[in-house]
LOPAVEX-476416 format. One record per atom (N, C-alpha, C, CB): residue number from 1; residue in three letters; atom name; x, y, z. Coordinates in steps of 0.2 Angstrom, whole numbers, plus 5000, padded with zeros to 4 digits. Glycine has a CB too. Layout:
# LOPAVEX-476416
pos:NUM, code:Ala, site:CA, xx:X, yy:Y, zz:Z
...
***
This chain:
# LOPAVEX-476416
pos:1, code:Met, site:N, xx:4938, yy:4736, zz:4736
pos:1, code:Met, site:CA, xx:4933, yy:4739, zz:4741
pos:1, code:Met, site:C, xx:4929, yy:4745, zz:4738
pos:1, code:Met, site:CB, xx:4937, yy:4742, zz:4747
pos:2, code:Ala, site:N, xx:4923, yy:4745, zz:4740
pos:2, code:Ala, site:CA, xx:4918, yy:4750, zz:4737
pos:2, code:Ala, site:C, xx:4919, yy:4756, zz:4740
pos:2, code:Ala, site:CB, xx:4911, yy:4747, zz:4737
pos:3, code:Ala, site:N, xx:4917, yy:4762, zz:4736
pos:3, code:Ala, site:CA, xx:4918, yy:4768, zz:4739
pos:3, code:Ala, site:C, xx:4912, yy:4769, zz:4745
pos:3, code:Ala, site:CB, xx:4917, yy:4774, zz:4734
pos:4, code:Ile, site:N, xx:4913, yy:4774, zz:4749
pos:4, code:Ile, site:CA, xx:4909, yy:4775, zz:4755
pos:4, code:Ile, site:C, xx:4902, yy:4777, zz:4752
pos:4, code:Ile, site:CB, xx:4911, yy:4780, zz:4759
pos:5, code:Thr, site:N, xx:4902, yy:4780, zz:4746
pos:5, code:Thr, site:CA, xx:4895, yy:4783, zz:4744
pos:5, code:Thr, site:C, xx:4891, yy:4777, zz:4742
pos:5, code:Thr, site:CB, xx:4896, yy:4787, zz:4738
pos:6, code:Gln, site:N, xx:4894, yy:4771, zz:4741
pos:6, code:Gln, site:CA, xx:4890, yy:4765, zz:4739
pos:6, code:Gln, site:C, xx:4888, yy:4761, zz:4745
pos:6, code:Gln, site:CB, xx:4894, yy:4761, zz:4734
pos:7, code:Gln, site:N, xx:4891, yy:4762, zz:4751
pos:7, code:Gln, site:CA, xx:4889, yy:4758, zz:4757
pos:7, code:Gln, site:C, xx:4883, yy:4761, zz:4760
pos:7, code:Gln, site:CB, xx:4895, yy:4759, zz:4762
pos:8, code:Lys, site:N, xx:4880, yy:4756, zz:4764
pos:8, code:Lys, site:CA, xx:4874, yy:4757, zz:4768
pos:8, code:Lys, site:C, xx:4876, yy:4757, zz:4775
pos:8, code:Lys, site:CB, xx:4868, yy:4752, zz:4766
pos:9, code:Cys, site:N, xx:4872, yy:4760, zz:4779
pos:9, code:Cys, site:CA, xx:4873, yy:4760, zz:4787
pos:9, code:Cys, site:C, xx:4872, yy:4753, zz:4789
pos:9, code:Cys, site:CB, xx:4868, yy:4764, zz:4790
pos:10, code:Phe, site:N, xx:4876, yy:4751, zz:4794
pos:10, code:Phe, site:CA, xx:4876, yy:4744, zz:4797
pos:10, code:Phe, site:C, xx:4869, yy:4743, zz:4801
pos:10, code:Phe, site:CB, xx:4882, yy:4743, zz:4802
pos:11, code:Asn, site:N, xx:4867, yy:4748, zz:4804
pos:11, code:Asn, site:CA, xx:4861, yy:4748, zz:4808
pos:11, code:Asn, site:C, xx:4854, yy:4749, zz:4804
pos:11, code:Asn, site:CB, xx:4861, yy:4752, zz:4814
pos:12, code:His, site:N, xx:4855, yy:4753, zz:4798
pos:12, code:His, site:CA, xx:4849, yy:4755, zz:4794
pos:12, code:His, site:C, xx:4850, yy:4753, zz:4787
pos:12, code:His, site:CB, xx:4848, yy:4763, zz:4795
pos:13, code:Asp, site:N, xx:4847, yy:4748, zz:4784
pos:13, code:Asp, site:CA, xx:4848, yy:4746, zz:4778
pos:13, code:Asp, site:C, xx:4847, yy:4751, zz:4772
pos:13, code:Asp, site:CB, xx:4844, yy:4740, zz:4776
pos:14, code:Val, site:N, xx:4842, yy:4756, zz:4774
pos:14, code:Val, site:CA, xx:4840, yy:4760, zz:4768
pos:14, code:Val, site:C, xx:4844, yy:4767, zz:4768
pos:14, code:Val, site:CB, xx:4833, yy:4762, zz:4769
pos:15, code:Arg, site:N, xx:4848, yy:4768, zz:4773
pos:15, code:Arg, site:CA, xx:4852, yy:4774, zz:4774
pos:15, code:Arg, site:C, xx:4859, yy:4773, zz:4771
pos:15, code:Arg, site:CB, xx:4852, yy:4777, zz:4781
pos:16, code:Glu, site:N, xx:4861, yy:4779, zz:4768
pos:16, code:Glu, site:CA, xx:4868, yy:4778, zz:4765
pos:16, code:Glu, site:C, xx:4873, yy:4780, zz:4771
pos:16, code:Glu, site:CB, xx:4869, yy:4783, zz:4759
pos:17, code:Ala, site:N, xx:4879, yy:4777, zz:4770
pos:17, code:Ala, site:CA, xx:4884, yy:4777, zz:4776
pos:17, code:Ala, site:C, xx:4887, yy:4784, zz:4775
pos:17, code:Ala, site:CB, xx:4889, yy:4772, zz:4775
pos:18, code:Ala, site:N, xx:4889, yy:4787, zz:4781
pos:18, code:Ala, site:CA, xx:4892, yy:4794, zz:4781
pos:18, code:Ala, site:C, xx:4899, yy:4793, zz:4784
pos:18, code:Ala, site:CB, xx:4888, yy:4798, zz:4786
pos:19, code:Ala, site:N, xx:4901, yy:4788, zz:4787
pos:19, code:Ala, site:CA, xx:4908, yy:4787, zz:4790
pos:19, code:Ala, site:C, xx:4909, yy:4779, zz:4792
pos:19, code:Ala, site:CB, xx:4909, yy:4791, zz:4796
pos:20, code:Lys, site:N, xx:4915, yy:4778, zz:4792
pos:20, code:Lys, site:CA, xx:4917, yy:4771, zz:4794
pos:20, code:Lys, site:C, xx:4920, yy:4771, zz:4801
pos:20, code:Lys, site:CB, xx:4922, yy:4768, zz:4789
pos:21, code:Cys, site:N, xx:4918, yy:4767, zz:4805
pos:21, code:Cys, site:CA, xx:4921, yy:4766, zz:4812
pos:21, code:Cys, site:C, xx:4928, yy:4763, zz:4812
pos:21, code:Cys, site:CB, xx:4916, yy:4762, zz:4817
pos:22, code:Pro, site:N, xx:4933, yy:4767, zz:4814
pos:22, code:Pro, site:CA, xx:4940, yy:4764, zz:4814
pos:22, code:Pro, site:C, xx:4941, yy:4758, zz:4818
pos:22, code:Pro, site:CB, xx:4945, yy:4770, zz:4816
pos:23, code:Ser, site:N, xx:4937, yy:4757, zz:4823
pos:23, code:Ser, site:CA, xx:4938, yy:4751, zz:4828
pos:23, code:Ser, site:C, xx:4935, yy:4745, zz:4825
pos:23, code:Ser, site:CB, xx:4935, yy:4752, zz:4834
pos:24, code:Cys, site:N, xx:4929, yy:4745, zz:4823
pos:24, code:Cys, site:CA, xx:4925, yy:4739, zz:4820
pos:24, code:Cys, site:C, xx:4925, yy:4738, zz:4813
pos:24, code:Cys, site:CB, xx:4918, yy:4739, zz:4823
pos:25, code:Gln, site:N, xx:4927, yy:4744, zz:4809
pos:25, code:Gln, site:CA, xx:4928, yy:4744, zz:4802
pos:25, code:Gln, site:C, xx:4921, yy:4743, zz:4798
pos:25, code:Gln, site:CB, xx:4932, yy:4738, zz:4800
pos:26, code:Arg, site:N, xx:4915, yy:4745, zz:4802
pos:26, code:Arg, site:CA, xx:4909, yy:4745, zz:4799
pos:26, code:Arg, site:C, xx:4907, yy:4752, zz:4797
pos:26, code:Arg, site:CB, xx:4904, yy:4742, zz:4804
pos:27, code:Phe, site:N, xx:4902, yy:4752, zz:4792
pos:27, code:Phe, site:CA, xx:4900, yy:4759, zz:4790
pos:27, code:Phe, site:C, xx:4893, yy:4761, zz:4793
pos:27, code:Phe, site:CB, xx:4898, yy:4759, zz:4782
pos:28, code:Tyr, site:N, xx:4893, yy:4767, zz:4795
pos:28, code:Tyr, site:CA, xx:4887, yy:4770, zz:4799
pos:28, code:Tyr, site:C, xx:4884, yy:4776, zz:4796
pos:28, code:Tyr, site:CB, xx:4888, yy:4771, zz:4806
pos:29, code:Cys, site:N, xx:4878, yy:4777, zz:4797
pos:29, code:Cys, site:CA, xx:4875, yy:4784, zz:4794
pos:29, code:Cys, site:C, xx:4876, yy:4789, zz:4800
pos:29, code:Cys, site:CB, xx:4867, yy:4783, zz:4793
pos:30, code:Arg, site:N, xx:4874, yy:4795, zz:4798
pos:30, code:Arg, site:CA, xx:4876, yy:4801, zz:4802
pos:30, code:Arg, site:C, xx:4873, yy:4800, zz:4809
pos:30, code:Arg, site:CB, xx:4873, yy:4807, zz:4799
pos:31, code:Glu, site:N, xx:4867, yy:4797, zz:4810
pos:31, code:Glu, site:CA, xx:4864, yy:4796, zz:4816
pos:31, code:Glu, site:C, xx:4867, yy:4791, zz:4821
pos:31, code:Glu, site:CB, xx:4856, yy:4794, zz:4815
pos:32, code:Cys, site:N, xx:4870, yy:4786, zz:4818
pos:32, code:Cys, site:CA, xx:4873, yy:4780, zz:4821
pos:32, code:Cys, site:C, xx:4881, yy:4782, zz:4823
pos:32, code:Cys, site:CB, xx:4873, yy:4774, zz:4817
pos:33, code:Ile, site:N, xx:4884, yy:4787, zz:4821
pos:33, code:Ile, site:CA, xx:4891, yy:4788, zz:4822
pos:33, code:Ile, site:C, xx:4892, yy:4794, zz:4826
pos:33, code:Ile, site:CB, xx:4895, yy:4788, zz:4815
pos:34, code:Thr, site:N, xx:4897, yy:4795, zz:4830
pos:34, code:Thr, site:CA, xx:4898, yy:4801, zz:4834
pos:34, code:Thr, site:C, xx:4905, yy:4802, zz:4835
pos:34, code:Thr, site:CB, xx:4895, yy:4800, zz:4841
pos:35, code:Glu, site:N, xx:4907, yy:4808, zz:4836
pos:35, code:Glu, site:CA, xx:4914, yy:4810, zz:4837
pos:35, code:Glu, site:C, xx:4916, yy:4809, zz:4844
pos:35, code:Glu, site:CB, xx:4915, yy:4817, zz:4835
pos:36, code:His, site:N, xx:4922, yy:4806, zz:4846
pos:36, code:His, site:CA, xx:4924, yy:4805, zz:4852
pos:36, code:His, site:C, xx:4932, yy:4806, zz:4852
pos:36, code:His, site:CB, xx:4922, yy:4799, zz:4856
pos:37, code:Asp, site:N, xx:4935, yy:4811, zz:4855
pos:37, code:Asp, site:CA, xx:4942, yy:4812, zz:4855
pos:37, code:Asp, site:C, xx:4945, yy:4813, zz:4848
pos:37, code:Asp, site:CB, xx:4946, yy:4806, zz:4859
pos:38, code:Gly, site:N, xx:4941, yy:4817, zz:4844
pos:38, code:Gly, site:CA, xx:4943, yy:4818, zz:4838
pos:38, code:Gly, site:C, xx:4942, yy:4813, zz:4833
pos:38, code:Gly, site:CB, xx:4950, yy:4820, zz:4838
pos:39, code:Arg, site:N, xx:4939, yy:4807, zz:4834
pos:39, code:Arg, site:CA, xx:4938, yy:4802, zz:4830
pos:39, code:Arg, site:C, xx:4931, yy:4800, zz:4829
pos:39, code:Arg, site:CB, xx:4942, yy:4795, zz:4832
pos:40, code:Met, site:N, xx:4929, yy:4798, zz:4823
pos:40, code:Met, site:CA, xx:4922, yy:4796, zz:4822
pos:40, code:Met, site:C, xx:4921, yy:4789, zz:4825
pos:40, code:Met, site:CB, xx:4920, yy:4797, zz:4815
pos:41, code:Thr, site:N, xx:4917, yy:4787, zz:4829
pos:41, code:Thr, site:CA, xx:4916, yy:4781, zz:4832
pos:41, code:Thr, site:C, xx:4909, yy:4779, zz:4833
pos:41, code:Thr, site:CB, xx:4919, yy:4780, zz:4839
pos:42, code:Cys, site:N, xx:4907, yy:4772, zz:4832
pos:42, code:Cys, site:CA, xx:4900, yy:4770, zz:4833
pos:42, code:Cys, site:C, xx:4899, yy:4769, zz:4840
pos:42, code:Cys, site:CB, xx:4899, yy:4763, zz:4829
pos:43, code:Ala, site:N, xx:4892, yy:4769, zz:4842
pos:43, code:Ala, site:CA, xx:4890, yy:4768, zz:4849
pos:43, code:Ala, site:C, xx:4893, yy:4762, zz:4852
pos:43, code:Ala, site:CB, xx:4883, yy:4769, zz:4849
pos:44, code:Ala, site:N, xx:4893, yy:4757, zz:4849
pos:44, code:Ala, site:CA, xx:4895, yy:4750, zz:4852
pos:44, code:Ala, site:C, xx:4903, yy:4751, zz:4854
pos:44, code:Ala, site:CB, xx:4894, yy:4744, zz:4848
pos:45, code:Cys, site:N, xx:4907, yy:4754, zz:4849
pos:45, code:Cys, site:CA, xx:4914, yy:4754, zz:4851
pos:45, code:Cys, site:C, xx:4915, yy:4760, zz:4856
pos:45, code:Cys, site:CB, xx:4918, yy:4756, zz:4844
pos:46, code:Leu, site:N, xx:4911, yy:4765, zz:4856
pos:46, code:Leu, site:CA, xx:4912, yy:4770, zz:4861
pos:46, code:Leu, site:C, xx:4911, yy:4767, zz:4868
pos:46, code:Leu, site:CB, xx:4908, yy:4776, zz:4859
pos:47, code:Ala, site:N, xx:4905, yy:4763, zz:4868
pos:47, code:Ala, site:CA, xx:4904, yy:4760, zz:4875
pos:47, code:Ala, site:C, xx:4909, yy:4756, zz:4877
pos:47, code:Ala, site:CB, xx:4897, yy:4756, zz:4874
pos:48, code:Lys, site:N, xx:4912, yy:4752, zz:4873
pos:48, code:Lys, site:CA, xx:4918, yy:4748, zz:4875
pos:48, code:Lys, site:C, xx:4924, yy:4752, zz:4877
pos:48, code:Lys, site:CB, xx:4920, yy:4743, zz:4869
pos:49, code:Gln, site:N, xx:4925, yy:4757, zz:4874
pos:49, code:Gln, site:CA, xx:4931, yy:4762, zz:4876
pos:49, code:Gln, site:C, xx:4930, yy:4765, zz:4882
pos:49, code:Gln, site:CB, xx:4932, yy:4767, zz:4870
pos:50, code:Thr, site:N, xx:4924, yy:4768, zz:4883
pos:50, code:Thr, site:CA, xx:4923, yy:4771, zz:4890
pos:50, code:Thr, site:C, xx:4922, yy:4766, zz:4896
pos:50, code:Thr, site:CB, xx:4916, yy:4775, zz:4889
pos:51, code:Glu, site:N, xx:4920, yy:4760, zz:4894
pos:51, code:Glu, site:CA, xx:4920, yy:4755, zz:4900
pos:51, code:Glu, site:C, xx:4927, yy:4753, zz:4902
pos:51, code:Glu, site:CB, xx:4916, yy:4749, zz:4897
pos:52, code:Val, site:N, xx:4932, yy:4753, zz:4897
pos:52, code:Val, site:CA, xx:4938, yy:4751, zz:4899
pos:52, code:Val, site:C, xx:4941, yy:4757, zz:4903
pos:52, code:Val, site:CB, xx:4943, yy:4750, zz:4893
pos:53, code:Glu, site:N, xx:4940, yy:4764, zz:4901
pos:53, code:Glu, site:CA, xx:4943, yy:4770, zz:4904
pos:53, code:Glu, site:C, xx:4940, yy:4771, zz:4911
pos:53, code:Glu, site:CB, xx:4941, yy:4776, zz:4900
pos:54, code:Asp, site:N, xx:4933, yy:4769, zz:4912
pos:54, code:Asp, site:CA, xx:4930, yy:4770, zz:4918
pos:54, code:Asp, site:C, xx:4932, yy:4765, zz:4924
pos:54, code:Asp, site:CB, xx:4923, yy:4770, zz:4918
pos:55, code:Lys, site:N, xx:4935, yy:4759, zz:4922
pos:55, code:Lys, site:CA, xx:4936, yy:4754, zz:4926
pos:55, code:Lys, site:C, xx:4943, yy:4756, zz:4930
pos:55, code:Lys, site:CB, xx:4938, yy:4747, zz:4922
pos:56, code:Pro, site:N, xx:4943, yy:4755, zz:4937
pos:56, code:Pro, site:CA, xx:4949, yy:4757, zz:4940
pos:56, code:Pro, site:C, xx:4954, yy:4752, zz:4939
pos:56, code:Pro, site:CB, xx:4947, yy:4756, zz:4948
pos:57, code:Ala, site:N, xx:4960, yy:4755, zz:4939
pos:57, code:Ala, site:CA, xx:4966, yy:4751, zz:4937
pos:57, code:Ala, site:C, xx:4967, yy:4745, zz:4942
pos:57, code:Ala, site:CB, xx:4972, yy:4755, zz:4936
pos:58, code:Ser, site:N, xx:4967, yy:4746, zz:4948
pos:58, code:Ser, site:CA, xx:4968, yy:4741, zz:4953
pos:58, code:Ser, site:C, xx:4964, yy:4742, zz:4959
pos:58, code:Ser, site:CB, xx:4976, yy:4740, zz:4955
pos:59, code:Thr, site:N, xx:4961, yy:4737, zz:4962
pos:59, code:Thr, site:CA, xx:4957, yy:4738, zz:4968
pos:59, code:Thr, site:C, xx:4961, yy:4736, zz:4974
pos:59, code:Thr, site:CB, xx:4951, yy:4734, zz:4968
pos:60, code:Val, site:N, xx:4967, yy:4733, zz:4973
pos:60, code:Val, site:CA, xx:4972, yy:4731, zz:4979
pos:60, code:Val, site:C, xx:4975, yy:4737, zz:4982
pos:60, code:Val, site:CB, xx:4977, yy:4726, zz:4977
pos:61, code:Gly, site:N, xx:4977, yy:4742, zz:4978
pos:61, code:Gly, site:CA, xx:4980, yy:4748, zz:4981
pos:61, code:Gly, site:C, xx:4976, yy:4752, zz:4986
pos:61, code:Gly, site:CB, xx:4982, yy:4752, zz:4975
pos:62, code:Pro, site:N, xx:4970, yy:4754, zz:4984
pos:62, code:Pro, site:CA, xx:4966, yy:4758, zz:4988
pos:62, code:Pro, site:C, xx:4964, yy:4754, zz:4995
pos:62, code:Pro, site:CB, xx:4959, yy:4759, zz:4985
pos:63, code:Arg, site:N, xx:4963, yy:4747, zz:4994
pos:63, code:Arg, site:CA, xx:4962, yy:4743, zz:5000
pos:63, code:Arg, site:C, xx:4968, yy:4744, zz:5005
pos:63, code:Arg, site:CB, xx:4961, yy:4736, zz:4998
pos:64, code:Ile, site:N, xx:4974, yy:4743, zz:5002
pos:64, code:Ile, site:CA, xx:4980, yy:4744, zz:5007
pos:64, code:Ile, site:C, xx:4980, yy:4750, zz:5010
pos:64, code:Ile, site:CB, xx:4986, yy:4742, zz:5003
pos:65, code:Val, site:N, xx:4979, yy:4756, zz:5006
pos:65, code:Val, site:CA, xx:4979, yy:4762, zz:5009
pos:65, code:Val, site:C, xx:4974, yy:4763, zz:5014
pos:65, code:Val, site:CB, xx:4978, yy:4768, zz:5003
pos:66, code:Arg, site:N, xx:4968, yy:4761, zz:5013
pos:66, code:Arg, site:CA, xx:4963, yy:4761, zz:5018
pos:66, code:Arg, site:C, xx:4965, yy:4758, zz:5024
pos:66, code:Arg, site:CB, xx:4956, yy:4759, zz:5015
pos:67, code:Ser, site:N, xx:4968, yy:4752, zz:5024
pos:67, code:Ser, site:CA, xx:4970, yy:4748, zz:5029
pos:67, code:Ser, site:C, xx:4975, yy:4752, zz:5033
pos:67, code:Ser, site:CB, xx:4972, yy:4741, zz:5027
pos:68, code:Leu, site:N, xx:4980, yy:4755, zz:5030
pos:68, code:Leu, site:CA, xx:4985, yy:4758, zz:5033
pos:68, code:Leu, site:C, xx:4982, yy:4764, zz:5037
pos:68, code:Leu, site:CB, xx:4990, yy:4761, zz:5028
pos:69, code:Gln, site:N, xx:4977, yy:4768, zz:5034
pos:69, code:Gln, site:CA, xx:4974, yy:4773, zz:5037
pos:69, code:Gln, site:C, xx:4970, yy:4771, zz:5044
pos:69, code:Gln, site:CB, xx:4969, yy:4777, zz:5032
pos:70, code:Val, site:N, xx:4967, yy:4766, zz:5043
pos:70, code:Val, site:CA, xx:4963, yy:4763, zz:5049
pos:70, code:Val, site:C, xx:4968, yy:4761, zz:5055
pos:70, code:Val, site:CB, xx:4959, yy:4757, zz:5048
pos:71, code:Ala, site:N, xx:4974, yy:4758, zz:5053
pos:71, code:Ala, site:CA, xx:4979, yy:4756, zz:5058
pos:71, code:Ala, site:C, xx:4982, yy:4762, zz:5061
pos:71, code:Ala, site:CB, xx:4984, yy:4752, zz:5054
pos:72, code:Met, site:N, xx:4983, yy:4768, zz:5057
pos:72, code:Met, site:CA, xx:4986, yy:4774, zz:5060
pos:72, code:Met, site:C, xx:4981, yy:4777, zz:5064
pos:72, code:Met, site:CB, xx:4988, yy:4778, zz:5054
pos:73, code:Ala, site:N, xx:4975, yy:4777, zz:5063
pos:73, code:Ala, site:CA, xx:4970, yy:4780, zz:5067
pos:73, code:Ala, site:C, xx:4970, yy:4777, zz:5074
pos:73, code:Ala, site:CB, xx:4963, yy:4780, zz:5063
pos:74, code:Leu, site:N, xx:4970, yy:4770, zz:5073
pos:74, code:Leu, site:CA, xx:4970, yy:4766, zz:5080
pos:74, code:Leu, site:C, xx:4976, yy:4767, zz:5084
pos:74, code:Leu, site:CB, xx:4969, yy:4759, zz:5078
pos:75, code:Leu, site:N, xx:4982, yy:4768, zz:5081
pos:75, code:Leu, site:CA, xx:4988, yy:4769, zz:5084
pos:75, code:Leu, site:C, xx:4988, yy:4776, zz:5087
pos:75, code:Leu, site:CB, xx:4994, yy:4769, zz:5079
pos:76, code:Val, site:N, xx:4985, yy:4781, zz:5084
pos:76, code:Val, site:CA, xx:4984, yy:4788, zz:5087
pos:76, code:Val, site:C, xx:4979, yy:4788, zz:5093
pos:76, code:Val, site:CB, xx:4982, yy:4793, zz:5082
pos:77, code:Leu, site:N, xx:4974, yy:4784, zz:5092
pos:77, code:Leu, site:CA, xx:4969, yy:4784, zz:5098
pos:77, code:Leu, site:C, xx:4972, yy:4781, zz:5104
pos:77, code:Leu, site:CB, xx:4963, yy:4780, zz:5095
pos:78, code:Trp, site:N, xx:4976, yy:4775, zz:5102
pos:78, code:Trp, site:CA, xx:4979, yy:4772, zz:5108
pos:78, code:Trp, site:C, xx:4984, yy:4776, zz:5111
pos:78, code:Trp, site:CB, xx:4983, yy:4765, zz:5105
pos:79, code:Ala, site:N, xx:4988, yy:4780, zz:5107
pos:79, code:Ala, site:CA, xx:4993, yy:4785, zz:5110
pos:79, code:Ala, site:C, xx:4989, yy:4790, zz:5115
pos:79, code:Ala, site:CB, xx:4997, yy:4788, zz:5105
pos:80, code:Val, site:N, xx:4984, yy:4793, zz:5112
pos:80, code:Val, site:CA, xx:4980, yy:4798, zz:5116
pos:80, code:Val, site:C, xx:4978, yy:4795, zz:5123
pos:80, code:Val, site:CB, xx:4974, yy:4801, zz:5112
pos:81, code:Phe, site:N, xx:4974, yy:4789, zz:5122
pos:81, code:Phe, site:CA, xx:4972, yy:4786, zz:5128
pos:81, code:Phe, site:C, xx:4977, yy:4784, zz:5133
pos:81, code:Phe, site:CB, xx:4967, yy:4780, zz:5127
pos:82, code:Ala, site:N, xx:4983, yy:4781, zz:5131
pos:82, code:Ala, site:CA, xx:4988, yy:4779, zz:5135
pos:82, code:Ala, site:C, xx:4991, yy:4785, zz:5138
pos:82, code:Ala, site:CB, xx:4994, yy:4776, zz:5131
pos:83, code:Ser, site:N, xx:4992, yy:4791, zz:5135
pos:83, code:Ser, site:CA, xx:4995, yy:4797, zz:5138
pos:83, code:Ser, site:C, xx:4990, yy:4800, zz:5143
pos:83, code:Ser, site:CB, xx:4996, yy:4802, zz:5133
pos:84, code:Met, site:N, xx:4983, yy:4799, zz:5142
pos:84, code:Met, site:CA, xx:4979, yy:4801, zz:5147
pos:84, code:Met, site:C, xx:4979, yy:4797, zz:5153
pos:84, code:Met, site:CB, xx:4971, yy:4802, zz:5144
pos:85, code:Gly, site:N, xx:4979, yy:4791, zz:5152
pos:85, code:Gly, site:CA, xx:4980, yy:4786, zz:5158
pos:85, code:Gly, site:C, xx:4986, yy:4787, zz:5162
pos:85, code:Gly, site:CB, xx:4980, yy:4779, zz:5156
pos:86, code:Gly, site:N, xx:4992, yy:4789, zz:5158
pos:86, code:Gly, site:CA, xx:4998, yy:4790, zz:5162
pos:86, code:Gly, site:C, xx:4997, yy:4797, zz:5166
pos:86, code:Gly, site:CB, xx:5004, yy:4791, zz:5157
pos:87, code:Leu, site:N, xx:4994, yy:4801, zz:5163
pos:87, code:Leu, site:CA, xx:4993, yy:4808, zz:5167
pos:87, code:Leu, site:C, xx:4989, yy:4807, zz:5173
pos:87, code:Leu, site:CB, xx:4990, yy:4813, zz:5162
pos:88, code:Leu, site:N, xx:4983, yy:4803, zz:5172
pos:88, code:Leu, site:CA, xx:4979, yy:4801, zz:5178
pos:88, code:Leu, site:C, xx:4983, yy:4797, zz:5184
pos:88, code:Leu, site:CB, xx:4973, yy:4797, zz:5176
pos:89, code:Leu, site:N, xx:4988, yy:4793, zz:5182
pos:89, code:Leu, site:CA, xx:4991, yy:4789, zz:5187
pos:89, code:Leu, site:C, xx:4996, yy:4794, zz:5190
pos:89, code:Leu, site:CB, xx:4995, yy:4784, zz:5183
pos:90, code:Arg, site:N, xx:4999, yy:4799, zz:5187
pos:90, code:Arg, site:CA, xx:5004, yy:4804, zz:5190
pos:90, code:Arg, site:C, xx:5000, yy:4809, zz:5195
pos:90, code:Arg, site:CB, xx:5007, yy:4808, zz:5185
pos:91, code:Leu, site:N, xx:4994, yy:4809, zz:5195
pos:91, code:Leu, site:CA, xx:4990, yy:4814, zz:5199
pos:91, code:Leu, site:C, xx:4990, yy:4812, zz:5206
pos:91, code:Leu, site:CB, xx:4983, yy:4815, zz:5197
pos:92, code:Glu, site:N, xx:4990, yy:4816, zz:5211
pos:92, code:Glu, site:CA, xx:4990, yy:4814, zz:5218
pos:92, code:Glu, site:C, xx:4983, yy:4810, zz:5220
pos:92, code:Glu, site:CB, xx:4990, yy:4821, zz:5223
pos:93, code:Ser, site:N, xx:4984, yy:4806, zz:5225
pos:93, code:Ser, site:CA, xx:4978, yy:4802, zz:5226
pos:93, code:Ser, site:C, xx:4972, yy:4806, zz:5229
pos:93, code:Ser, site:CB, xx:4980, yy:4797, zz:5232
pos:94, code:Thr, site:N, xx:4974, yy:4812, zz:5232
pos:94, code:Thr, site:CA, xx:4968, yy:4817, zz:5234
pos:94, code:Thr, site:C, xx:4964, yy:4819, zz:5228
pos:94, code:Thr, site:CB, xx:4971, yy:4823, zz:5238
pos:95, code:Phe, site:N, xx:4967, yy:4820, zz:5222
pos:95, code:Phe, site:CA, xx:4963, yy:4821, zz:5217
pos:95, code:Phe, site:C, xx:4958, yy:4816, zz:5215
pos:95, code:Phe, site:CB, xx:4967, yy:4823, zz:5211
pos:96, code:His, site:N, xx:4960, yy:4810, zz:5216
pos:96, code:His, site:CA, xx:4955, yy:4804, zz:5214
pos:96, code:His, site:C, xx:4950, yy:4803, zz:5219
pos:96, code:His, site:CB, xx:4959, yy:4798, zz:5213
pos:97, code:Glu, site:N, xx:4951, yy:4805, zz:5226
pos:97, code:Glu, site:CA, xx:4947, yy:4804, zz:5231
pos:97, code:Glu, site:C, xx:4942, yy:4810, zz:5232
pos:97, code:Glu, site:CB, xx:4950, yy:4803, zz:5238
pos:98, code:Gly, site:N, xx:4943, yy:4815, zz:5229
pos:98, code:Gly, site:CA, xx:4938, yy:4821, zz:5229
pos:98, code:Gly, site:C, xx:4940, yy:4826, zz:5234
pos:98, code:Gly, site:CB, xx:4932, yy:4818, zz:5230
pos:99, code:Ser, site:N, xx:4945, yy:4825, zz:5238
pos:99, code:Ser, site:CA, xx:4947, yy:4830, zz:5243
pos:99, code:Ser, site:C, xx:4951, yy:4835, zz:5241
pos:99, code:Ser, site:CB, xx:4950, yy:4826, zz:5249
pos:100, code:Phe, site:N, xx:4954, yy:4834, zz:5235
pos:100, code:Phe, site:CA, xx:4958, yy:4839, zz:5232
pos:100, code:Phe, site:C, xx:4953, yy:4846, zz:5230
pos:100, code:Phe, site:CB, xx:4961, yy:4837, zz:5225
pos:101, code:Trp, site:N, xx:4947, yy:4845, zz:5228
pos:101, code:Trp, site:CA, xx:4943, yy:4850, zz:5227
pos:101, code:Trp, site:C, xx:4940, yy:4854, zz:5233
pos:101, code:Trp, site:CB, xx:4937, yy:4848, zz:5222
pos:102, code:Asn, site:N, xx:4940, yy:4850, zz:5238
pos:102, code:Asn, site:CA, xx:4937, yy:4853, zz:5244
pos:102, code:Asn, site:C, xx:4942, yy:4857, zz:5248
pos:102, code:Asn, site:CB, xx:4935, yy:4848, zz:5249
pos:103, code:Gly, site:N, xx:4948, yy:4858, zz:5246
pos:103, code:Gly, site:CA, xx:4953, yy:4862, zz:5249
pos:103, code:Gly, site:C, xx:4957, yy:4858, zz:5254
pos:103, code:Gly, site:CB, xx:4950, yy:4868, zz:5253
pos:104, code:Asp, site:N, xx:4955, yy:4852, zz:5255
pos:104, code:Asp, site:CA, xx:4959, yy:4847, zz:5260
pos:104, code:Asp, site:C, xx:4965, yy:4845, zz:5256
pos:104, code:Asp, site:CB, xx:4955, yy:4842, zz:5262
pos:105, code:Thr, site:N, xx:4971, yy:4847, zz:5258
pos:105, code:Thr, site:CA, xx:4977, yy:4845, zz:5254
pos:105, code:Thr, site:C, xx:4981, yy:4840, zz:5257
pos:105, code:Thr, site:CB, xx:4982, yy:4851, zz:5253
pos:106, code:Glu, site:N, xx:4979, yy:4837, zz:5263
pos:106, code:Glu, site:CA, xx:4982, yy:4832, zz:5266
pos:106, code:Glu, site:C, xx:4981, yy:4826, zz:5262
pos:106, code:Glu, site:CB, xx:4980, yy:4831, zz:5274
pos:107, code:Ala, site:N, xx:4986, yy:4822, zz:5261
pos:107, code:Ala, site:CA, xx:4985, yy:4815, zz:5258
pos:107, code:Ala, site:C, xx:4983, yy:4810, zz:5262
pos:107, code:Ala, site:CB, xx:4992, yy:4814, zz:5254
pos:108, code:Ser, site:N, xx:4978, yy:4807, zz:5261
pos:108, code:Ser, site:CA, xx:4976, yy:4801, zz:5266
pos:108, code:Ser, site:C, xx:4979, yy:4795, zz:5263
pos:108, code:Ser, site:CB, xx:4969, yy:4801, zz:5266
pos:109, code:Glu, site:N, xx:4983, yy:4791, zz:5267
pos:109, code:Glu, site:CA, xx:4986, yy:4785, zz:5265
pos:109, code:Glu, site:C, xx:4984, yy:4779, zz:5268
pos:109, code:Glu, site:CB, xx:4994, yy:4786, zz:5266
***
């Protein structure tokens, strides 16, 4: 294998190589190589690495969590409305007829 001083950039034929990408094993000039996480990496390999890192591990888990949240919200709403309905059923009939507010306390049956 030839020394790095005799290598040329993979992207630029006239430029001498400054580093070798550890992922693809190609030589690159200073303009084409970058440091990422303490390693010198070419742009193509860096794009592949960040694409894998940015991708969510699983989409099933968040869907299940969201479904459970919706179900719990519906259950809470049902409980609130059911308790309000039970409270309204326990009130005197004069309250529903409007005579409760007029001071007429006699229940009309």
